[in-house]
C-alpha positions, 0 to 999 in steps of 0.5 A: 778629369783629363788625360794626356797623350804625348805623340812622338814620331821615331827619331831619324833612322839609318839607311846605311844598309839597304839590304836591312829590313825596314823593321830592323833599321836603327837610328843614325847619329842625328837620330840619337842626338834628337832622341836625347834632346827630346827626352830632355825637353820632355823632362824639363816640361814635366811631360812624363808618361805613365804608360808607353805604347810603342811600335815594335820597330827597332827605330821606335824602341831605340828612340824610347831608350834614348829619351832617358825616361821610363814609363811604369807600363810598357807595351810594344804593339806590332799593330803600331808599325806603320799604322794609320790613324784609325788603328792608332786610335783603337790602340790608344783607347786600350791605354790604362794610365793617365799620361801616355807616350805613343811612339810611331811612324809617319805618315800615320803619326802626322795624320793621327795628330791632325785627326785628334786635335780640335785645332792644329798646332800653330807651327809650320812643321806640324802637318809634315811631322818631321822625325822625332816631332812630338805633340802633347795633347790633352783630352777631357775624358775620364778614360781613354776608351772615351777619346775620339777624333777632334776632341784633343787640345794641343798643349805643346808641339816641338821638333828636335831642331828647335829644341836642340837650338835652345838647349845649353 
């Protein structure tokens, strides 16, 4: 049996109010467009989550809302706010559904993607993981508790700029 992780960094956030706490920053116009495009990409490729694991930050919540998809189970996790790969793995290991969407922040999300994969994605932007970048990773594991680093196979990787350029 295989399990699928859709690992996404939040879309581009706004810096209009420099006095606003980082946790409360919303998306900017480009971020809203990117999130909608990535949601369409997920739907078109049938990458639809059964469960969401999401940072509690406003920009991750808004990214999820603008994807236009709904997971059957939703968990907002304070620990995913600027989490490192080790914390992200521990949270992933508690997932219950077959296909998980995890929404987080850099640099943790980029490092987590690299740590999970047996081989990195063949894409020049994979290592820097721009805003709203998304990796789809499959694991030969019956449950998430068994997933460890370097076991995943990258099925797909996309960034908003390229997705938007190909959508009508």
